[in-house]
C-alpha positions as CSV (number, residue, x, y, z in Angstrom):
1,M,0.0,0.5,-0.3
2,R,1.7,3.4,-1.0
3,L,0.0,5.4,1.5
4,K,-0.7,3.1,4.2
5,D,-1.3,4.8,7.6
6,K,-1.1,8.2,5.9
7,V,-3.3,10.9,7.2
8,I,-4.8,12.6,4.0
9,L,-7.0,15.4,4.4
10,V,-9.2,16.3,0.3
11,T,-10.9,18.9,0.5
12,G,-14.2,18.9,-1.9
13,S,-14.1,15.4,-1.6
14,T,-17.6,14.2,-1.5
15,T,-18.5,14.0,-5.3
16,G,-15.8,14.5,-8.9
17,I,-12.0,14.2,-8.6
18,G,-11.9,14.6,-4.7
19,E,-14.2,11.8,-4.1
20,G,-11.9,9.6,-6.7
21,M,-8.8,10.3,-4.9
22,A,-10.4,10.0,-1.2
23,R,-12.0,6.1,-3.1
24,L,-8.3,5.6,-4.4
25,F,-6.2,6.7,-1.2
26,S,-8.3,4.6,0.9
27,R,-7.7,1.8,-0.9
28,E,-3.9,2.5,-1.0
29,G,-3.9,2.4,3.2
30,A,-4.6,6.2,3.9
31,K,-6.8,7.5,7.1
32,M,-8.9,10.0,5.3
33,V,-10.2,13.1,6.3
34,I,-13.3,13.6,4.0
35,H,-14.5,17.5,3.6
36,G,-17.0,19.1,1.8
37,T,-20.4,21.8,2.5
38,R,-23.0,18.3,2.5
39,K,-22.8,16.4,5.4
40,D,-25.5,13.7,3.8
41,A,-22.7,12.9,1.0
42,A,-19.8,13.4,3.2
43,V,-21.3,10.6,5.9
44,K,-22.1,8.2,3.0
45,L,-18.6,8.3,1.4
46,A,-17.3,7.8,5.2
47,G,-19.3,5.2,5.6
48,E,-18.4,3.1,2.4
49,I,-15.1,3.6,3.0
50,E,-15.3,2.2,6.3
51,K,-17.2,-0.8,5.1
52,Q,-14.3,-1.5,2.5
53,G,-11.5,-1.9,5.7
54,G,-10.5,2.1,5.4
55,E,-10.9,4.7,8.5
56,A,-12.1,7.9,7.3
57,M,-13.5,11.5,9.4
58,V,-15.8,14.0,8.2
59,L,-15.2,17.7,8.6
60,I,-17.7,20.1,7.1
61,G,-17.3,23.6,6.4
62,P,-17.6,26.2,3.7
63,L,-14.4,27.3,2.3
64,D,-15.4,31.0,1.8
65,D,-15.5,31.2,5.3
66,P,-12.1,32.4,6.2
67,A,-12.5,30.4,9.7
68,V,-12.6,27.3,8.6
69,P,-9.6,26.6,6.6
70,A,-7.5,26.6,10.3
71,R,-10.6,24.7,12.1
72,L,-10.4,21.3,9.3
73,I,-6.8,21.1,10.3
74,A,-7.2,21.5,14.0
75,E,-9.9,19.0,13.7
76,T,-7.7,16.2,11.8
77,I,-4.8,17.0,14.1
78,A,-7.1,16.6,17.5
79,H,-8.4,13.2,15.6
80,Y,-5.7,11.5,14.4
81,G,-2.8,13.0,15.8
82,R,-1.0,14.3,12.6
83,L,-1.8,15.1,9.1
84,D,0.8,13.7,6.2
85,G,-0.8,14.8,2.9
86,L,-3.3,18.1,2.0
87,V,-5.0,18.1,-1.2
88,N,-6.5,21.5,-2.2
89,N,-9.0,20.5,-4.4
90,A,-12.4,22.4,-3.6
91,A,-13.2,24.7,-6.3
92,A,-15.7,27.4,-7.4
93,T,-16.4,27.1,-10.9
94,T,-18.5,29.3,-12.1
95,R,-19.3,31.7,-16.0
96,G,-18.9,34.9,-16.4
97,N,-16.4,37.1,-18.6
98,L,-14.8,40.4,-17.8
99,E,-18.2,42.6,-18.3
100,T,-20.3,40.1,-16.2
101,T,-18.3,39.3,-13.5
102,D,-19.1,41.7,-10.6
103,A,-16.9,42.3,-7.7
104,A,-18.4,40.3,-5.0
105,E,-18.7,36.7,-7.4
106,F,-14.6,37.6,-8.2
107,D,-14.0,37.6,-4.3
108,R,-15.9,34.4,-3.7
109,I,-13.6,32.6,-6.1
110,I,-10.1,33.8,-5.3
111,G,-11.7,33.2,-1.6
112,I,-12.1,29.7,-2.4
113,N,-9.9,28.5,-4.9
114,V,-6.7,31.0,-3.6
115,K,-7.4,32.4,-0.2
116,A,-8.7,28.7,1.2
117,P,-5.4,27.0,0.5
118,F,-3.3,29.6,1.5
119,L,-5.1,29.3,4.4
120,L,-5.3,25.6,4.6
121,I,-1.3,25.5,4.3
122,Q,-0.6,28.4,6.8
123,A,-2.5,26.2,9.5
124,A,-1.0,23.3,8.6
125,L,2.5,24.7,8.6
126,P,3.6,24.0,12.3
127,H,2.5,20.3,12.3
128,F,4.6,20.0,9.2
129,R,7.4,20.8,11.0
130,N,6.8,19.1,13.9
131,Q,7.1,16.1,11.8
132,G,9.7,16.9,9.8
133,G,8.0,17.5,6.5
134,G,4.5,17.2,4.7
135,R,3.0,17.0,1.4
136,V,0.6,19.8,-0.2
137,L,-0.8,18.6,-3.5
138,N,-2.6,21.4,-5.2
139,I,-5.2,21.1,-7.6
140,G,-5.3,23.3,-10.3
141,S,-6.4,23.7,-14.3
142,I,-5.3,24.1,-17.4
143,N,-7.6,27.2,-17.8
144,S,-4.4,28.9,-15.8
145,Y,-2.6,29.3,-18.9
146,S,-5.1,31.6,-20.6
147,G,-8.6,30.4,-19.7
148,E,-11.9,30.5,-21.6
149,R,-13.7,33.5,-22.4
150,N,-16.6,32.6,-20.0
151,L,-14.2,31.2,-17.2
152,F,-12.4,34.2,-16.7
153,A,-12.6,34.6,-12.5
154,Y,-12.0,30.9,-12.4
155,S,-8.8,31.2,-15.0
156,I,-7.2,33.9,-13.0
157,S,-8.0,32.2,-9.5
158,K,-6.3,28.8,-11.0
159,G,-3.0,31.3,-12.2
160,G,-2.8,32.7,-8.9
161,L,-2.9,29.0,-7.6
162,T,0.3,27.7,-9.6
163,T,2.2,30.6,-8.1
164,L,1.4,30.0,-4.5
165,T,2.3,26.5,-5.4
166,R,5.9,27.4,-7.0
167,N,6.1,30.1,-4.2
168,L,5.8,28.1,-1.1
169,A,7.6,24.9,-2.8
170,D,10.9,27.3,-3.0
171,A,10.8,29.1,0.4
172,Y,9.9,25.9,2.5
173,G,11.3,23.0,0.4
174,S,14.7,23.3,3.0
175,E,12.0,22.2,5.8
176,G,10.4,19.4,4.2
177,L,7.3,21.0,2.9
178,R,6.8,19.6,-0.7
179,V,3.9,21.2,-2.8
180,N,3.0,20.3,-6.4
181,Q,0.1,20.8,-8.6
182,L,-2.0,18.9,-10.5
183,N,-3.4,21.0,-13.9
184,V,-6.0,19.3,-14.8
185,G,-8.0,19.1,-18.6
186,W,-11.8,18.2,-19.1
187,T,-12.7,15.7,-16.9
188,L,-16.1,14.1,-16.7
189,T,-17.5,14.6,-13.2
190,P,-21.1,13.9,-12.3
191,N,-21.3,17.9,-12.1
192,E,-19.6,18.4,-15.5
193,Y,-22.3,16.1,-17.1
194,D,-25.1,18.0,-15.7
195,L,-24.0,21.5,-16.4
196,K,-23.2,20.6,-20.1
197,K,-26.9,19.2,-20.4
198,K,-28.1,22.4,-18.8
199,E,-26.4,24.0,-21.2
200,G,-28.1,22.2,-23.9
201,M,-25.7,19.3,-25.0
202,A,-27.8,15.7,-25.3
203,D,-28.0,12.7,-22.7
204,D,-25.0,11.2,-24.6
205,W,-22.6,14.2,-25.2
206,P,-19.4,12.4,-23.3
207,A,-19.2,9.9,-26.2
208,K,-20.0,12.5,-29.1
209,L,-17.2,14.8,-28.2
210,P,-15.1,15.6,-31.5
211,K,-11.2,14.2,-31.3
212,V,-10.1,17.6,-30.6
213,F,-11.4,18.1,-27.0
214,A,-11.1,13.7,-26.6
215,P,-8.0,12.5,-28.7
216,S,-8.0,9.1,-26.8
217,G,-12.2,9.0,-27.7
218,R,-12.8,10.0,-23.7
219,L,-12.6,12.5,-21.0
220,L,-10.5,12.0,-18.7
221,S,-11.9,10.8,-15.5
222,P,-12.0,11.3,-11.8
223,E,-9.9,7.3,-10.7
224,D,-7.4,8.9,-13.6
225,I,-6.4,11.9,-11.6
226,A,-6.5,10.2,-8.5
227,W,-3.9,8.0,-9.9
228,A,-1.4,10.7,-10.7
229,A,-2.4,12.9,-7.3
230,L,-1.2,9.4,-5.6
231,Y,2.2,9.7,-7.1
232,F,2.9,13.0,-5.4
233,L,1.4,12.1,-2.1
234,S,3.0,9.0,-1.8
235,D,7.0,8.0,-0.8
236,E,7.8,7.4,-4.4
237,A,8.4,11.7,-4.6
238,P,10.1,12.9,-1.7
239,L,12.0,15.1,-3.4
240,V,9.3,16.2,-6.3
241,N,8.9,20.0,-5.4
242,G,7.4,22.8,-6.9
243,G,5.7,20.7,-9.9
244,I,2.8,21.6,-12.4
245,L,2.0,18.4,-13.9
246,D,-0.4,19.2,-16.7
247,F,-2.5,16.3,-16.8
248,E,-4.4,16.5,-20.1
249,Q,-4.6,14.4,-23.4
250,F,-2.5,16.8,-25.3
251,P,0.2,19.6,-25.0
252,V,-1.4,22.7,-23.2
253,V,1.1,24.9,-24.6
254,G,1.6,24.9,-28.0
255,R,-0.9,23.0,-29.8
256,N,-1.9,23.0,-33.1
257,P,-4.6,21.0,-33.6
258,P,-5.4,20.6,-37.4
259,K,-8.1,23.3,-38.8
260,D,-10.8,21.2,-41.0
261,P,-11.9,23.3,-44.2
């Protein structure tokens, strides 16, 4: 087991990519901290993990409340006595461009996607120091490079997360802190499936995507992301620090897709 007895907190782990990571990490021996805003979903997932022989606790709290991050870390330490890995997965994604995004929505996106990871790492740092080190994995997005027109605030927030990752890796690497990031591409989660249906796509839209978006014939899955995340949190990557892995089916930078007539 690649995470045997390691305590891992995954924010936003009641659905999608976060849930995929929680399930895989548990199978690999981790003691999980399930976090979300929906207690019923969190309790359900923790119960399923425990039925399969794993161990999990549940923490509930909205990350746009600046008091929540420190509480999540404190309650994790109080329950397990340590924290080995923190995955900043929770994120707010709303549609909006420069003209339609107001200040309140911009602040909310930045608060959840950048400020909350900063506060979580800040609260975890003393515990990582006491243990001689710790792992942080930030879940970013390929939108951090430019992003789509209608993902204005979200794209900016993921760009900020990238700089946060590199800054902290450089500043605290000598103390044993490892901070890395996965910039994930288009991933088929329950929320993404429902969103695209609301935007007018057919029920079977994932099976009809042009190859320019899914060269393999399918979108990424939460489990695909989880396997990559596992590496960064395991003892197989003791020196990898400040890494930004673009997790997509094609080169993100410099791509020149075929232009049909």
